[in-house]
N, C-alpha and C positions, 0 to 999 in steps of 0.2 A: 300524546303529542311528543313529549320528551323522548319516549322510547323510540318513536318513529325517526326522530331527528338523529338519535344516537345510532340507530341501525343504518341510516342513510350515510352518516359520516364514516361508520365502520366499513360500509360497502365501498365508499370512495377510496378509503385508505388501503383497500385490498385489491384494487384494480391492477396494480403492478406487483408481481412477485419480486421482492427486493433481494432475493438470494438465489435466483436461478442461475446455474452455471452457464458460461459461454462455450461455444463450440470452437475448437481449434485454437491456434496461437493468435495473440494480438498482432494485427498488422502494424507495420512501421511507417505507414503513410497516414496523414491526418484524417481524411474523411473515412477511409476504411477502418481506422482505429476507433473513430467515434461510433461507427455503425456496430462494431464489435462490442464496445462498452454498453451500448444501449439496446442491443438485440433483445427482442421480446417485449419491449416497452413502446415500440413505434406507433402502434394503433392508438394507444392512449395519448401519446404526445401529439399526434395529428388531430385528435378530437380537441385537445386543449388549445391547439393553434386555431382551429375553426371557431371555438368559443371566444377566443381573444379577438379574432377578426370580426365576429358579430358584435362584440362590445365596441370595436372601432366604428362599425357602421352606425351604432347608436349615436355617436358624436355627430355624424353628418345629419342624422335624423333630427337631432336636437337643433342644429342650425337651420334646417329646413322648416321645422315647426315654428321657430322664432320668426322667420321671415313671413310665414303665413299669418301668424298672430299679429305682427305689425301691420301688414296690409289689411287685415280684417278690422283692426281698430281705426285705420285711416278712413275706412268707408262705413264705420259703425255709427250707432246712435245711442240714445239713452237706454234702449232695450238690448244692449250688446250681448249680454250673457244669454238671454232667451233666444235671440236671433242666431247665436253661434254656439248653442249648447253642445252640439256634436264635437266641434273643434276644441272647446274647453274641456270636455270629458276626455278626448284623445290626449290633450296636453297633460292633464292630471294623471291619467293611466300610464302615459309614457314615462313621466318622471318618477312616479311613485311605485310602479309595478314593472314595466318592461325593462327600463334602464337598470334598476337595481337587480333584476333577475339575471340579466346577461352578465353584468359586471360581477355579481356575487358568485355565479356559477364559474365564471372564468377564474375568480380569485380562489375558489375552492380547489380547482384543479391545480393551480399554481402554489397553493399553500398546503393542501392535504394529500393530493395524489402524487405530484411529481417529486419535490425535494426529499420528503421523508423516505421515499422508496428508491429513487434513482441514486442517492448517495451510497446506501449500503450495497445496491446492485453493482455499481462501478467499483467501489472499493473492495468488495469481496472478490470480484473477478481479478483485479490487479494483485490483491494479496495472494490469491490462490496461484496465480502465475508466478509471483515472486518466490513462493515456497518451493516451486518446482526447479528453481535454479540450483546449480551445483554450489558447493561450499566456496569454490573459487570466486564466484560472483560476489558473495558477501565478504570474502577476504579482501577484495579489491575496492571496497567502498565503505563509507561510514554507515553504521546501522541506523543512526538518527536521520541521515540523509535519505535513505531508502524509505523509511517510515514516513518522513516528511513528504516525499514525492508521491507516495500512494494517496495520502490525504489531500495534498495540494491538487493533484490531477483530478481526483474525484470531485472536489469542491469546485474547481474551475469548470469542469464539464457540466456539472449541475447548473452553475451560474449561466453558462452559455445557453443551455436549453431553456431555462426559465426566462432569461432576458430576451432571447430571440422570439419566444412566444409572447411575452408581455409587451415588448416594444416592436419587434419585427412584424408579426402577424397583425397586431393592432394598428401599427402605422400604415402598413400596406393597404389594409382594408379601408382605413380612414382616407388615405390619399386617393385611392381609386374612387371611392364614393364622392369625395370632394371634387375631383375632376369632372365626374358625371354631372353633379349638381350645378357646378359653376358653368359648364358647357351648356346646360339647359337654360341658364340665365342669358348667357351670350357666349358664343364660341370663342370670342377674343379673350374673355376672362379665363376660360378653360385653357386656352393656349398659353396665356401668360403664366399660369400655374405650372404647366408642363415645362416651359422654358426655365423657370426658376428651379424646378426639380432637377433638370439636366445640369445646371450649374452647381447645385447642392451635391449631386452625386459625384461630379468631377472633383470637388473639394474633398469629399469623403474618401474617394479612391486614392487621393494623394496622401492623405494623412494616415489612414488606418493601417496600411501595410507597414509603415515605418513604426507606428505605435506597437504593432505586433512583434516586430524584431526587438525593439527596446524592452518590451515587456518580457520577452523570453530571456534576454540578458539579465534583467533584474531578477527574474525567478531563479535563474541558475546561481546568481550571486547570493540571493537570500538562502537558498538551500545549502550553499557552501558555508554560510555563517552558522546555520543550524547544525550541520555536520561537525564543524570545528568545535562549537560549544558543547554539543553532546559528547564528543570524543573526550574533551577535557573533563567534563563532569563525571563521565563513566570511569575515568582513571584518576579521580580526584585524590585518592590516597597516594598514588605514585607521584602526583604533582606536589603534594605536601611533603612527602618524604624526601624528595630531591630539592625542595626549596625553589621550585620553578613557577611560582605564582606569577611573577613578572613576565617570565617567558611566555606562559599561556595567555596572559593578558595582551601581550604584543601580537601573538598569533591571532587572537580574536579581533584585535583592532585592525590588523591587516585585512582580515576577511570582511570586517565592517566597512573599511575604506573602499574595498571593491564594490560592496553593495551600495555605498553612498554615491559613488560615481555613476553607477548604472541607474540609480534612482533619480539623480539630478538630470541625466540625459533624458530619462522618461518625462520628468517634470518640465524641462524646457520645451519638449515637443507638445505635450498636452496643453501648456499655456498658449502656445501659438495656435493650436487647434481651437481652443475656447474663444480666442479673439476672432478668428476667422468665422467661427460658427455664429457668434452673436451678430456680427456684421451681416452675414448672409440671412439670418433669421429676421433681422430688422428690416430688410429690404422687402419682404413679402407683403406685410400689411400696407406699406406705401404703394406698391404696385396695384394690388387687388382692390383696396378700398377706394383709392383715388380713381382707379379705372371705372369702378362701379358708379362713383359719383358723376364722372364724366358721362357715362351712359345715361344716368338719370337726368342730367342736364339736357341731354338731347332727346329725352322722352323714350329712351330704350330700356329703362329699368325702373322698378318701383322702389319705394322706401323699404319695403320688406326685403327685397332682393339685396339692397345695400346692407341692411342689417345682417342678413344671412351670409353675405360675402365677408363682411367684417368679422362675424363670429368664426367663420371658417379660417380666415386669414390669421386671426389672433390664436386660434386653437392650433393651427399648423405651425405657426412661429414658435409657440411654446413647446409643442410636441417635438419639433425638430431638434431643439436644444436637449430635451430629455432623451430622444432617440439617439442623437449623436453621442452623448455621453455614455448611453447604454452600449452603443456600438463600439465605442472606445474601450469600455470595460470588457465587451465580448472579445475584441481583438487582443486585449491584454490577457484575458483568460485563455484564449487560443494559444498565445505564446507560452503560457504556463503548461498547457496541455502538451504542447510539442516538446517542451523541456522534460516533462515527466515521462512522456512516451519514449524519448531517447534513452532515459535512464532505466525504465522498467521493462521494456519490451524486447531486449536482445533474445534471440532464440535460446532455448535450453541446450546446453552443451552436453548434458548427460541425461539421456532419456530412456524410458522403457521401450523395448521392442514392441511394435504393434501387436505381435502375437505372444507377448510375454504372458506367462501364466503365474498363478499364485503358488508359491512354494509351500507344500505341506510340511508338517513337523518332520524334521530330519533326525537321523541317528547321530550325525556329527562328523562324518569323514570329510576332511578338507584337503584339497590337492591344488598346489601351485604347479602349473605345468609350463616350464620354460618361460617364466614371467619376467618381463623387463618393463621398467617405468621410470622416467626421469623428469616428470613434470614439464614435458615439452622442451627440455634443455638437452645439451650434449652430455652432461654429467650430473650425478646426484641420483637419488632414488635407489632403485634396486636393479640388478642385472642377472639374467640367466638363473632365476630361482626355480629349482625343482625340489618340492617339499611335499610330503604326504603326512598328514596328522590323522591317525586312526580314531574312530569313535571312542570317547572316554579317555583318550590320552591327554596327559598334562605336559604341555610344551613350554619351556622357558626360552626367552629370547634375550641374548646378551649382545652388547656392542656399544662402542663409544657414540657420543652425540653425532647425528648425521650419518650413522652407519646404515640406516634404512629400516629400523625397527617399526616406527610408527607408520611408515609407508606400507609395509606389509599388511598391517591392520586396516589402514584406510582403503587399500585395494580389496581386502576381504569384504569390507562393508560397502564396497562400490561407491565410495565418495569420489573416486576417480576410476576410469577405465584403464585396464592394462594397455600399454602401447604394443607389447608383444606377448604372445602366450595367452593362457586363460586360467581361471580359477574355478574349481567345481566344488559343490557341496553334495555329498552322496552321489557323485557322478554327474550332477546337473550343472551346466555352465551358468554362473550367476548372472550372465547377461541375458539368459533366456527366461528369467523370472522377474516379477515386479520388484522394484527397489524396496517398497514397504514390506512386502512379504519376506524378502531376504533379511531385512534388519530386524524383523520380529523374531528371527531365529537366533539372534546374537544379542547377548547382554554385555554391556561394556561399562567399566569403571575406569576413569582416567585420573591423572594427577590434577589436572585443571577441571575440577568438578563443575558441572553446569547446574545452576539453581534458577528457578523462576521466582519472581516476586509474588509468590502465592503462598498458601499455607503449607506447613510441614506435611500435612495429610495429602494435599494435592501433589506436592513434589515427590513423595514416595509412591503414591498411586499412579504416577505417570508411567511407571514400569508396566502396570497392567490396569488400565482405567476401570475395568469391570470388577476389580477386587473389592472385597468387603472391608469394613473398618477393622474387623478382627484379623484379617489376613495382613493388613497394613501394620497393625500393632505387632504381629508375630514377626514380620520381616524386620521391623525396627529393633525388636529385642535381639534378634540374631545378629544384627549389625552393631550391637551395643549402643544404639541411639535412643532407645525408649526413655531412659531416665533423664537425659538432658533435654529431650523434647518436652517432657512434662513440665520442665522449669522455664520454658520459653514464655515470653510476654512481649508483644509488639507495642508500638506507640499508640495504637487504638484500643489497647486493653485486651486484645484477643490472646488467649493463653493456650499452652500445650500444642496439640496437633492443629489447632485452629490459628495459631500465631503465624503471621506472614514473615518470610525470611529476608525481605529486602531485595533490591535489584542484585542479581547474580549471587544471592546468598550472603551479602556483605555483613549481615548481622551475626553470622556464625564464624567460629574459628575454622581454620583449614581442616583440622581433624573432624570437627562436627559436620562440615560439608561433605567430607569424604565418607563419613558413616551414613549420612542421608543417601549418598550416591550408592553405597553398598546395599543399603536396604532396598533401594529402587531396583537394583540388579537382582537381588534375592527374590523380590516379589515377581519380577518378570519371568523367572524360572525358564529361561531359554536353553536349548540344548548345547549352545556354544557360549562360553564365558570368556571375555577378554578383559584382562587386568593390566592396565598400563600405569605402572607406578601406583597401584590402587591403595597401598597402605603407607605411602611415603609421608603423608602429613599426620600420621598417627603417632602418638608417643608410645614408648616401648610397652607400657602396661596394657594400653588399649589394644595395641597390635597383637600382643600375646593372647589377649582374650578373644580377638577376632580370628586369629589363625586357626583355632580349632573349629570355629564356625565355618570358615572358608573351606577347610578340608571337608566338612560335612556337605556344604553347598556344592563343591566341585565333584562330589561323588557321582559318577555316571555321566558327567558332562565332558565335552571336549574343551580343554582350557588352553588359552594362550596367555602367558604372563610375561610382561616386560618389566624389568627392574634393573636399576643400577646397584641396588643392595643385593649382592649375590647370595647372601645367606637366606633370603626369601625364596630363592630358586633351587636351593640345594636338594629339596625333596621332590622336585619335578621328575616325571618319568623320563624326560629327555630335555636336553638343552642344545640350542643351536647358537653359534657365535657368528655375528655379522661383522664384516669389515669392508668398508667402501662399497656397500650394496650387494655383496656376495656372501654366501654361506661358506665359511672357511673351516668350521669345526661342527661336529654333530655327535652327541653321545650323552651318557648320564654324567652327573657331577663327578663321580669317581673316575669314569673313563676319561673325561676331559682333563682332570688333574694329572692322570697317568701319562697323557700325551705330552704334557709339559709344553703346551703351545700357548696361544693367545689367551685362552680362558685361564690357564694356570697363572699366567703373568698378571692378569686382572685380579685373580684371587690373592696372589701373594702381595700385590701392591695396594690392596684396599685397606682402608682404615674404618673400622666400624661397618664394614660391608659395602662401602661405596667405591666405585671405579674412579680412579684419579685421572686427571687429564693426561699425565705423563704415560699412563698405561695405554692410552689411545695412540700415543706416538710410537 
């Protein structure tokens, strides 16, 4: 028996695939957006609504049985149970079997089938869509706010579905059944219920749209609070170093003040709604019960019909309060869905071509063909770049801040699309291949190293997820990271490669983070290697140890290296100098020094190998 129950529950839990992808982009209109989020689960949702409706019909059946039982006792005798055995059995079976069966099945769908599956279904779809946005989308918003919106929207939509089924389908079935039953007693009582319902609907239609608007405002203000607080906590070291705790406290209070005002506006409206609701609900038993008594006085109703009418009136009066608050919650959740929809569903601005193909492993020939890009502005970025990097060539890029060095790399990785011209890899336009397959061909190490709050093993293995532990160890040793990783220990007692590095790698020094990043790039073993100030955070001794490894890793790869420390570029096959987004010099270290141009001025004015601000002038 236990095995059967367990299998039944497991079957119920598997009726909806909680991770099936959605087709196409999420619509930006409410109802189409809801359909997109719930696609694939609608048949099960409809079954759950039918079961909830049948449970509502049980409530009408209970009132009808009560009336029949009262009338049977009025005409009964000492042998009541033997004379009315069938009615008594029906009454017992109804309350001990039928009613629990329908309510229990409905509860199973609303507890086991829907929320545990709909929540991951919706959130995985929203998260998958968010991951497809360009980096600009994330640059323009708080990371915490985006994450909050994903969870908030999924939770709100699950609440809408479950509450509409629990309250909506249940209430509609109960009300329809009540009207039919009361009309069977006397058409005037049925009409009275319909008139009351009309007034109730008018009240609901006035309040709920306003609740929806204020809920949306409250959701936006709450997300702004979350974004502000997450932004502060994410940058807590900067806050401490600049002594701006009070400043951040004031910023949080400003955001909380905005949330408080929207919450008060919502509270004022919901209080008025509750008062109007209680007054309207109290009117129903007065009308129906006194009307039934009046009919009984005129010989047009039985005591049992009065009891049934009273039971229906009290049940509907109680139910309307519950349903109204549920509808208020539904509209409040709809407001949150709309706010999340507005944040999360803008169309992707950088997409794969419908016919994009997977880029196979390349030899590494990179060509910038008359490339210009200014981030949509009139100035900045790069302009008229014609550059060919042959397979296996090591190219250094030099230039003052803002000269366009990082822009060249971002365009190669297709974090942005060129505004003019094109970039090719082995003769293939990078816009003709999928973004993921393009980026699989390029390993990159930046000055601002990106770490996940995961283990050291997972952070390095991110370069090639299928790599073995031994391959991870080998990459860490080449990056001079193995020894310090073995000494790691996190707050949960995890050690070595199993120790977690903290959010953004905050538990590591800058040099340690950079060595982890180098190990990740070594493990990726891509044909193109991009080094953007890759050794800037390393001390001289570690850098010297890694330089020989870097030379070994770069062998046979096309390398693009950006550095302000010119000594790190002196051994490159070729160096280009960028100034105001244009290539102004191109040659080897010795050739550029012989030209006595901008590169030579940088070299002569550097101290310890760094370009000074005055050199840029």
